[in-house]
ZALUMMI-367378 format. One record per residue (C-alpha): x, y, z; residue number from 1. Coordinates in nm, 4 decimals. Layout:
<rs>
+----------+----------+----------+-----+
!       c1 !       c2 !       c3 !  nr !
+----------+----------+----------+-----+
!        X !        Y !        Z ! NUM !
...
+----------+----------+----------+-----+
</rs>
This chain:
<rs>
+----------+----------+----------+-----+
!       c1 !       c2 !       c3 !  nr !
+----------+----------+----------+-----+
!   0.7685 !   0.2502 !  -1.7696 !   1 !
!   1.1059 !   0.0819 !  -1.7290 !   2 !
!   1.2384 !  -0.0512 !  -1.4003 !   3 !
!   1.4981 !   0.2257 !  -1.3872 !   4 !
!   1.2400 !   0.4965 !  -1.4538 !   5 !
!   1.0052 !   0.3577 !  -1.1899 !   6 !
!   1.2823 !   0.3482 !  -0.9305 !   7 !
!   1.3754 !   0.7080 !  -1.0089 !   8 !
!   1.0137 !   0.8254 !  -0.9873 !   9 !
!   0.9214 !   0.6429 !  -0.6673 !  10 !
!   1.2359 !   0.6670 !  -0.4538 !  11 !
!   1.1959 !   0.9204 !  -0.1750 !  12 !
!   0.8189 !   0.9513 !  -0.2155 !  13 !
!   0.4989 !   0.8298 !  -0.0483 !  14 !
!   0.2484 !   0.6240 !  -0.2464 !  15 !
!  -0.0799 !   0.5908 !  -0.0562 !  16 !
!  -0.2414 !   0.2488 !  -0.0694 !  17 !
!  -0.5767 !   0.4094 !  -0.1372 !  18 !
!  -0.9190 !   0.3080 !  -0.0119 !  19 !
!  -1.2120 !   0.2245 !  -0.2382 !  20 !
!  -1.5223 !   0.4204 !  -0.1297 !  21 !
!  -1.8273 !   0.1920 !  -0.1056 !  22 !
!  -2.1878 !   0.2326 !   0.0046 !  23 !
!  -2.3665 !   0.0305 !   0.2721 !  24 !
!  -2.4362 !  -0.2466 !   0.0197 !  25 !
!  -2.0713 !  -0.2840 !  -0.0807 !  26 !
!  -2.1179 !  -0.1113 !  -0.4150 !  27 !
!  -1.8272 !   0.1051 !  -0.5251 !  28 !
!  -1.9227 !   0.4730 !  -0.5055 !  29 !
!  -1.7482 !   0.6024 !  -0.8173 !  30 !
!  -1.8555 !   0.9628 !  -0.7726 !  31 !
!  -1.6930 !   0.9673 !  -0.4299 !  32 !
!  -1.3921 !   0.7829 !  -0.5694 !  33 !
!  -1.3197 !   1.0526 !  -0.8272 !  34 !
!  -1.3438 !   1.3324 !  -0.5713 !  35 !
!  -1.1220 !   1.1358 !  -0.3331 !  36 !
!  -0.8692 !   1.0696 !  -0.6108 !  37 !
!  -0.8546 !   1.4378 !  -0.7013 !  38 !
!  -0.7815 !   1.5333 !  -0.3404 !  39 !
!  -0.5168 !   1.2644 !  -0.2916 !  40 !
!  -0.3463 !   1.3509 !  -0.6208 !  41 !
!  -0.3179 !   1.7140 !  -0.5118 !  42 !
!  -0.1234 !   1.6172 !  -0.1999 !  43 !
!   0.2428 !   1.5349 !  -0.1326 !  44 !
!   0.2389 !   1.1957 !  -0.3083 !  45 !
!   0.4698 !   1.0261 !  -0.5550 !  46 !
!   0.1917 !   0.8121 !  -0.7015 !  47 !
!  -0.0719 !   0.5743 !  -0.5673 !  48 !
!  -0.1283 !   0.2031 !  -0.5226 !  49 !
!  -0.4655 !   0.0669 !  -0.6341 !  50 !
!  -0.6151 !  -0.2815 !  -0.5922 !  51 !
!  -0.4061 !  -0.3139 !  -0.2743 !  52 !
!  -0.5258 !  -0.4613 !   0.0552 !  53 !
!  -0.6418 !  -0.1208 !   0.1809 !  54 !
!  -0.8571 !  -0.0810 !  -0.1303 !  55 !
!  -0.9912 !  -0.4374 !  -0.1009 !  56 !
!  -0.8534 !  -0.5016 !  -0.4459 !  57 !
!  -0.8779 !  -0.8807 !  -0.4349 !  58 !
!  -1.2485 !  -0.8636 !  -0.3492 !  59 !
!  -1.3566 !  -0.6336 !  -0.6307 !  60 !
!  -1.5054 !  -0.7656 !  -0.9527 !  61 !
!  -1.2951 !  -0.7416 !  -1.2664 !  62 !
!  -1.5243 !  -0.4687 !  -1.3959 !  63 !
!  -1.4978 !  -0.2647 !  -1.0768 !  64 !
!  -1.1198 !  -0.3048 !  -1.0639 !  65 !
!  -1.0931 !  -0.1850 !  -1.4219 !  66 !
!  -1.3081 !   0.1184 !  -1.3486 !  67 !
!  -1.1234 !   0.2020 !  -1.0258 !  68 !
!  -0.7939 !   0.1977 !  -1.2147 !  69 !
!  -0.9401 !   0.4085 !  -1.4932 !  70 !
!  -1.0494 !   0.6781 !  -1.2474 !  71 !
!  -0.7039 !   0.6993 !  -1.0892 !  72 !
!  -0.5302 !   0.6917 !  -1.4257 !  73 !
!  -0.7444 !   0.9788 !  -1.5522 !  74 !
!  -0.6950 !   1.1871 !  -1.2395 !  75 !
!  -0.3213 !   1.1311 !  -1.2162 !  76 !
!  -0.2767 !   1.1527 !  -1.5941 !  77 !
!   0.0881 !   1.0778 !  -1.6747 !  78 !
!   0.2285 !   1.2879 !  -1.3909 !  79 !
!   0.2412 !   1.0204 !  -1.1267 !  80 !
!   0.2809 !   0.6418 !  -1.1427 !  81 !
!   0.0006 !   0.4031 !  -1.0553 !  82 !
!   0.0996 !   0.0711 !  -0.9005 !  83 !
!  -0.1655 !  -0.2008 !  -0.9162 !  84 !
!  -0.1843 !  -0.5040 !  -0.6921 !  85 !
!  -0.2111 !  -0.8472 !  -0.8531 !  86 !
!  -0.2867 !  -1.1708 !  -0.6788 !  87 !
!  -0.5561 !  -1.3903 !  -0.5317 !  88 !
!  -0.7238 !  -1.3947 !  -0.1895 !  89 !
!  -0.6042 !  -1.6383 !   0.0747 !  90 !
!  -0.8888 !  -1.8757 !  -0.0188 !  91 !
!  -0.7008 !  -1.9414 !  -0.3447 !  92 !
!  -0.5182 !  -2.2183 !  -0.1617 !  93 !
!  -0.8253 !  -2.4256 !  -0.2315 !  94 !
!  -0.7975 !  -2.3953 !  -0.6084 !  95 !
!  -0.4369 !  -2.4997 !  -0.6581 !  96 !
!  -0.1121 !  -2.3254 !  -0.7331 !  97 !
!  -0.1440 !  -2.3320 !  -1.1123 !  98 !
!  -0.4888 !  -2.1727 !  -1.1120 !  99 !
!  -0.3790 !  -1.9115 !  -0.8596 ! 100 !
!  -0.0704 !  -1.8252 !  -1.0664 ! 101 !
!  -0.2857 !  -1.7965 !  -1.3797 ! 102 !
!  -0.5269 !  -1.5621 !  -1.1997 ! 103 !
!  -0.2401 !  -1.3469 !  -1.0679 ! 104 !
!  -0.0860 !  -1.3129 !  -1.4137 ! 105 !
!  -0.4250 !  -1.2338 !  -1.5678 ! 106 !
!  -0.4877 !  -0.9592 !  -1.3127 ! 107 !
!  -0.1471 !  -0.8101 !  -1.3907 ! 108 !
!  -0.2248 !  -0.8100 !  -1.7622 ! 109 !
!  -0.5547 !  -0.6277 !  -1.6953 ! 110 !
!  -0.3604 !  -0.3729 !  -1.4900 ! 111 !
!  -0.1249 !  -0.3124 !  -1.7821 ! 112 !
!  -0.4153 !  -0.2794 !  -2.0239 ! 113 !
!  -0.5766 !  -0.0276 !  -1.7883 ! 114 !
!  -0.2720 !   0.1976 !  -1.7781 ! 115 !
!  -0.0899 !   0.0905 !  -1.4616 ! 116 !
!   0.2815 !   0.1661 !  -1.4484 ! 117 !
!   0.3846 !  -0.1261 !  -1.2282 ! 118 !
!   0.2454 !  -0.4335 !  -1.0559 ! 119 !
!   0.2800 !  -0.5278 !  -0.6909 ! 120 !
!   0.2498 !  -0.9042 !  -0.6576 ! 121 !
!   0.0558 !  -1.0184 !  -0.3540 ! 122 !
!   0.2592 !  -1.2719 !  -0.1553 ! 123 !
!   0.1763 !  -1.6187 !  -0.2887 ! 124 !
!   0.0971 !  -1.7841 !   0.0440 ! 125 !
!  -0.0557 !  -2.0694 !  -0.1540 ! 126 !
!   0.2951 !  -2.1750 !  -0.2634 ! 127 !
!   0.3727 !  -2.2948 !   0.0919 ! 128 !
!   0.7056 !  -2.1145 !   0.1016 ! 129 !
!   0.8387 !  -2.2525 !  -0.2302 ! 130 !
!   1.1003 !  -1.9880 !  -0.3129 ! 131 !
!   1.1644 !  -2.1132 !  -0.6660 ! 132 !
!   0.7950 !  -2.0921 !  -0.7484 ! 133 !
!   0.7681 !  -1.7454 !  -0.5936 ! 134 !
!   1.0536 !  -1.6159 !  -0.8095 ! 135 !
!   0.9009 !  -1.7795 !  -1.1163 ! 136 !
!   0.5656 !  -1.6141 !  -1.0449 ! 137 !
!   0.7209 !  -1.2678 !  -1.0312 ! 138 !
!   0.9096 !  -1.3343 !  -1.3533 ! 139 !
!   0.5900 !  -1.4533 !  -1.5217 ! 140 !
!   0.3882 !  -1.1511 !  -1.4061 ! 141 !
!   0.6529 !  -0.9159 !  -1.5420 ! 142 !
!   0.6831 !  -1.1038 !  -1.8703 ! 143 !
!   0.3102 !  -1.1257 !  -1.9406 ! 144 !
!   0.2179 !  -0.7756 !  -1.8237 ! 145 !
!   0.5264 !  -0.6015 !  -1.9620 ! 146 !
!   0.5435 !  -0.3950 !  -1.6418 ! 147 !
!   0.8029 !  -0.3578 !  -1.3644 ! 148 !
!   0.7167 !  -0.5605 !  -1.0579 ! 149 !
!   0.7321 !  -0.4988 !  -0.6844 ! 150 !
!   0.7590 !  -0.7871 !  -0.4419 ! 151 !
!   0.5307 !  -0.7732 !  -0.1395 ! 152 !
!   0.6340 !  -0.9110 !   0.2000 ! 153 !
!   0.2942 !  -0.9030 !   0.3793 ! 154 !
!   0.2216 !  -1.0212 !   0.7318 ! 155 !
!   0.0047 !  -1.3275 !   0.7815 ! 156 !
!  -0.2848 !  -1.1398 !   0.9418 ! 157 !
!  -0.3549 !  -0.9856 !   0.6004 ! 158 !
!  -0.3086 !  -1.3086 !   0.4065 ! 159 !
!   0.0643 !  -1.3008 !   0.3370 ! 160 !
!   0.3546 !  -1.5058 !   0.4620 ! 161 !
!   0.7064 !  -1.4166 !   0.5780 ! 162 !
!   0.9657 !  -1.3938 !   0.3013 ! 163 !
!   1.3005 !  -1.5165 !   0.4346 ! 164 !
!   1.5901 !  -1.2808 !   0.3615 ! 165 !
!   1.7307 !  -1.5095 !   0.0954 ! 166 !
!   1.4020 !  -1.4941 !  -0.0977 ! 167 !
!   1.3974 !  -1.1133 !  -0.0742 ! 168 !
!   1.7479 !  -1.1081 !  -0.2196 ! 169 !
!   1.6538 !  -1.3508 !  -0.4984 ! 170 !
!   1.3469 !  -1.1493 !  -0.5937 ! 171 !
!   1.5462 !  -0.8279 !  -0.6104 ! 172 !
!   1.8034 !  -0.9899 !  -0.8355 ! 173 !
!   1.5342 !  -1.0464 !  -1.1012 ! 174 !
!   1.5896 !  -0.7710 !  -1.3621 ! 175 !
!   1.2182 !  -0.6930 !  -1.3941 ! 176 !
!   1.1693 !  -0.6526 !  -1.0175 ! 177 !
!   1.2040 !  -0.2868 !  -0.9187 ! 178 !
!   1.1917 !  -0.3395 !  -0.5442 ! 179 !
!   1.0085 !  -0.4947 !  -0.2537 ! 180 !
!   0.7420 !  -0.3590 !  -0.0217 ! 181 !
!   0.7725 !  -0.4605 !   0.3431 ! 182 !
!   0.4621 !  -0.4847 !   0.5615 ! 183 !
!   0.5642 !  -0.7056 !   0.8516 ! 184 !
!   0.3246 !  -0.5244 !   1.0922 ! 185 !
!   0.5189 !  -0.5521 !   1.4200 ! 186 !
!   0.8057 !  -0.7858 !   1.3371 ! 187 !
!   1.1061 !  -0.5603 !   1.3714 ! 188 !
!   1.3643 !  -0.8328 !   1.3174 ! 189 !
!   1.1934 !  -0.9580 !   1.0000 ! 190 !
!   1.1787 !  -0.6037 !   0.8647 ! 191 !
!   1.5429 !  -0.5344 !   0.9442 ! 192 !
!   1.6590 !  -0.8662 !   0.7976 ! 193 !
!   1.4634 !  -0.8047 !   0.4755 ! 194 !
!   1.6099 !  -0.4557 !   0.4394 ! 195 !
!   1.9586 !  -0.5949 !   0.4976 ! 196 !
!   1.8959 !  -0.8438 !   0.2147 ! 197 !
!   1.8107 !  -0.5675 !  -0.0321 ! 198 !
!   2.0048 !  -0.5359 !  -0.3545 ! 199 !
!   2.1749 !  -0.2078 !  -0.4448 ! 200 !
!   1.9789 !  -0.0005 !  -0.6915 ! 201 !
!   1.6395 !  -0.1529 !  -0.6091 ! 202 !
!   1.3615 !   0.0080 !  -0.4069 ! 203 !
!   1.3124 !  -0.0792 !  -0.0427 ! 204 !
!   0.9533 !   0.0305 !   0.0118 ! 205 !
!   0.8174 !   0.0551 !   0.3623 ! 206 !
!   0.4605 !  -0.0468 !   0.4280 ! 207 !
!   0.5205 !  -0.0456 !   0.8022 ! 208 !
!   0.2321 !   0.1604 !   0.9343 ! 209 !
!   0.3230 !   0.0928 !   1.2995 ! 210 !
!   0.7006 !   0.1084 !   1.2442 ! 211 !
!   0.7194 !   0.3756 !   0.9778 ! 212 !
!   0.9931 !   0.5960 !   1.1256 ! 213 !
!   1.2105 !   0.3038 !   1.2381 ! 214 !
!   1.1858 !   0.1351 !   0.8980 ! 215 !
!   1.3340 !   0.4469 !   0.7377 ! 216 !
!   1.6148 !   0.4431 !   0.9915 ! 217 !
!   1.6775 !   0.0782 !   0.9045 ! 218 !
!   1.7156 !   0.1590 !   0.5345 ! 219 !
!   1.3794 !   0.1891 !   0.3580 ! 220 !
!   1.3913 !   0.4605 !   0.0910 ! 221 !
!   1.0272 !   0.5076 !  -0.0108 ! 222 !
!   0.6791 !   0.4248 !   0.1155 ! 223 !
!   0.3623 !   0.2514 !   0.0002 ! 224 !
!   0.1315 !   0.2520 !   0.3003 ! 225 !
!  -0.2329 !   0.2240 !   0.3945 ! 226 !
!  -0.1929 !   0.4847 !   0.6672 ! 227 !
!  -0.1487 !   0.7433 !   0.3895 ! 228 !
!  -0.4966 !   0.6683 !   0.2538 ! 229 !
!  -0.6062 !   0.9692 !   0.4616 ! 230 !
!  -0.4090 !   1.2527 !   0.6231 ! 231 !
!  -0.1313 !   1.2086 !   0.3671 ! 232 !
!   0.0823 !   1.4954 !   0.5042 ! 233 !
!   0.1256 !   1.3104 !   0.8360 ! 234 !
!   0.3096 !   1.0331 !   0.6529 ! 235 !
!   0.4899 !   1.2488 !   0.3980 ! 236 !
!   0.6308 !   1.4745 !   0.6699 ! 237 !
!   0.8173 !   1.1826 !   0.8275 ! 238 !
!   0.9813 !   1.0734 !   0.5019 ! 239 !
!   1.0632 !   1.4305 !   0.4017 ! 240 !
!   1.2284 !   1.5101 !   0.7336 ! 241 !
!   1.4327 !   1.1899 !   0.7259 ! 242 !
!   1.5599 !   1.2496 !   0.3746 ! 243 !
!   1.6457 !   1.6115 !   0.4576 ! 244 !
!   1.8450 !   1.4964 !   0.7591 ! 245 !
!   1.6355 !   1.7169 !   0.9881 ! 246 !
!   1.6337 !   1.4824 !   1.2843 ! 247 !
!   1.4375 !   1.7130 !   1.5101 ! 248 !
!   1.1578 !   1.7428 !   1.2569 ! 249 !
!   1.1790 !   1.3684 !   1.1948 ! 250 !
!   1.1248 !   1.2861 !   1.5622 ! 251 !
!   0.8297 !   1.5262 !   1.5850 ! 252 !
!   0.6688 !   1.4031 !   1.2620 ! 253 !
!   0.7258 !   1.0393 !   1.3503 ! 254 !
!   0.5671 !   1.0903 !   1.6905 ! 255 !
!   0.2591 !   1.2473 !   1.5309 ! 256 !
!   0.2226 !   0.9659 !   1.2801 ! 257 !
!   0.2648 !   0.7047 !   1.5525 ! 258 !
!  -0.0247 !   0.8609 !   1.7450 ! 259 !
!  -0.2455 !   0.8229 !   1.4393 ! 260 !
!  -0.1227 !   0.4686 !   1.3691 ! 261 !
!  -0.1983 !   0.3647 !   1.7253 ! 262 !
!  -0.5717 !   0.4319 !   1.6852 ! 263 !
!  -0.6040 !   0.3026 !   1.3267 ! 264 !
!  -0.3726 !   0.0007 !   1.2989 ! 265 !
!  -0.4779 !  -0.2039 !   1.5998 ! 266 !
!  -0.6691 !  -0.5217 !   1.6778 ! 267 !
!  -0.8814 !  -0.6336 !   1.5117 ! 268 !
!  -0.6347 !  -0.5499 !   1.2384 ! 269 !
!  -0.8755 !  -0.5930 !   0.9482 ! 270 !
!  -1.0693 !  -0.3044 !   1.0979 ! 271 !
!  -0.7986 !  -0.0637 !   0.9821 ! 272 !
!  -0.9714 !  -0.0090 !   0.6463 ! 273 !
!  -1.2880 !   0.1113 !   0.8179 ! 274 !
!  -1.0820 !   0.3285 !   1.0530 ! 275 !
!  -0.9007 !   0.4884 !   0.7605 ! 276 !
!  -1.2364 !   0.5557 !   0.5960 ! 277 !
!  -1.3491 !   0.7281 !   0.9151 ! 278 !
!  -1.0366 !   0.9425 !   0.8946 ! 279 !
!  -1.1120 !   1.0191 !   0.5307 ! 280 !
!  -1.4625 !   1.1320 !   0.6258 ! 281 !
!  -1.3230 !   1.3582 !   0.9005 ! 282 !
!  -1.0827 !   1.5107 !   0.6509 ! 283 !
!  -1.3579 !   1.5658 !   0.3944 ! 284 !
!  -1.2055 !   1.3255 !   0.1427 ! 285 !
!  -1.4967 !   1.0800 !   0.1398 ! 286 !
!  -1.8664 !   1.1363 !   0.2205 ! 287 !
!  -2.0270 !   0.9389 !   0.5018 ! 288 !
!  -2.2417 !   0.7361 !   0.2651 ! 289 !
!  -1.9313 !   0.6085 !   0.0838 ! 290 !
!  -1.7309 !   0.5146 !   0.3949 ! 291 !
!  -1.8271 !   0.1482 !   0.4288 ! 292 !
!  -1.6051 !  -0.1607 !   0.4330 ! 293 !
!  -1.8146 !  -0.4751 !   0.3806 ! 294 !
!  -1.5102 !  -0.7008 !   0.4107 ! 295 !
!  -1.3863 !  -0.5992 !   0.7539 ! 296 !
!  -1.5229 !  -0.6584 !   1.1047 ! 297 !
!  -1.7832 !  -0.4448 !   1.2708 ! 298 !
!  -1.6354 !  -0.1941 !   1.5130 ! 299 !
!  -1.7818 !  -0.0165 !   1.8162 ! 300 !
!  -1.8604 !   0.3544 !   1.8076 ! 301 !
!  -1.5920 !   0.4101 !   2.0700 ! 302 !
!  -1.3247 !   0.3281 !   1.8122 ! 303 !
!  -1.4505 !   0.5957 !   1.5767 ! 304 !
!  -1.4522 !   0.8460 !   1.8597 ! 305 !
!  -1.0907 !   0.7556 !   1.9331 ! 306 !
!  -0.9901 !   0.8102 !   1.5693 ! 307 !
!  -1.1667 !   1.1465 !   1.5545 ! 308 !
!  -1.0240 !   1.2568 !   1.8897 ! 309 !
!  -0.6736 !   1.1738 !   1.7683 ! 310 !
!  -0.7208 !   1.3680 !   1.4454 ! 311 !
!  -0.8605 !   1.6686 !   1.6305 ! 312 !
!  -0.5682 !   1.6659 !   1.8734 ! 313 !
!  -0.3181 !   1.6425 !   1.5889 ! 314 !
!  -0.4884 !   1.9321 !   1.4110 ! 315 !
!  -0.4676 !   2.1472 !   1.7229 ! 316 !
!  -0.0941 !   2.1041 !   1.7647 ! 317 !
!  -0.0074 !   2.0954 !   1.3939 ! 318 !
!   0.3237 !   2.2745 !   1.3458 ! 319 !
!   0.2943 !   2.2740 !   0.9674 ! 320 !
!   0.4578 !   2.0660 !   0.6960 ! 321 !
!   0.8308 !   2.0100 !   0.6698 ! 322 !
!   0.9688 !   2.2588 !   0.4176 ! 323 !
+----------+----------+----------+-----+
</rs>
């Protein structure tokens, strides 16, 4: 898929950063994954993002990553694009920049071989803010994988580092870079400055789960978010209303999504994956036995009750999707 084609397919749509169902031992539950994929693909999505932070992509084995991608590729067929994350975990700082760059490029190549349509490059925190090296990494990933690339401005709590506006602009000037995903968490100024640095014709992809509505108002034109891993219509309704110019519906939908975000994207932040799995269980997307996150913190039962109570309240006052 060319950069132009990817931009045309993704702009104005929501791509869930999907979870990876696992059992209590941390083994990927592939039966549950296929059923989950079929349900997500039937919803109001413009594609999906696999191997992302929400799906614990950097922690999976090569074999499991390949199989996860294969399931999504089979379910989505050629109808919807699959974006695959490529990078190394934050511990890669111990192995050196060259090794980390090699591993990132190799993961991107495997994504291409598995049928991905684009690669989202995890922020190379191990480069210590070296903008030239960051640009070179994105160019290398695109060249070796043959796929369009998305930059990824990820907050430090999830292993990223802040891209200054000038680096965002430089990345988007690379012909093989289709856009940049912004996930600054709660840094409104950083998000606004990055959007202002965007280059015409490239995607500005919001990953702002706690600032979703505002990020659209600031200029984001599509979404790739973990909060859409369950209850996809909550997220899609906000983007749809904004693009239709229905400001009343936008305010209502944004308020509903913010209520959900408040109980799922909260401290400890790495607990959000488990909270989204709880939401997926409530929705019937994932069975209880496949709703485990071995890489996040343990959470008290009260947090699950809060997630369920929020979902039940939202269901009671659901005024239907935006037409």
